[in-house]
C-alpha positions, 0 to 999 in steps of 0.5 A: 512879431519879428521872427517866424518860420518858412513853412513852404517854398514855391515856384511856378513857370509863369507869373500869376499862377498857383505855385508848386512847393519845392521844399528848398530853393535858391534866392538869387541876388537881384533876381528872386527865387531861382527857376521862378517866373516872378524873378527878374530885375524889378521890385517884386522879385519874391512874394511872401504870404503868412500861413495865418492869412491862408488860414483866413481863406480856409475858414471861409471854406476854401481848400487852399494852402501854400502856393495857391495864392502865387506866393514864393514863401509861406511864413508862420509867426511873423506879421508880414503885412505890418512890416514897413517898406524897406524892412530887411528880413534875414533867413537862416542861410544868410540870405537877405530880403528887402520889403519893397511893397505891401499888397498889390492891386489885383487888376484881374480877379484870380481864381481864388477871388472868383471862388471865395469873393475875396483874396488875401494876397492883394491886402496881406501879401508882401513883395521883396527883392533879394539883397543877398543870395542864399538857400531857403528851405522849409523850416528856416527861420526868417527874422526882421533885422532892426533898423534896416529901412529903405525905400519901396512902393506901397500897393502898386 
């Protein structure tokens, strides 16, 4: 599906830790989500994970929700992990993201992995850089923009 909804906006002070929901945030061009430890001048400025992926872990018996996989934006209704590298995503505010990476290598097993024996973020989470600044809030639409593909990195 090429349209979805933002159901959670989350930040943390440091990389690799669970994030806390903030309801609304500011995407900063060439940085990421304001006040988030993941932001910076690199290709993984913003992380996204689908609620549908979180639901898989809940079905495995884990009490998890948005932000627990260290994702910045939790979405619903858009098949994130099927998007090609270089895809552009437009948000309600006009903010625009470019998909730079699908999944990631999990060098150190996170707490979720140790609890469940598996984690969805390395396989189903995606990363993006901020092409155009704007606000992002719970309930915002997120939509794939047709014909927008560039270069990125897969499974780094």
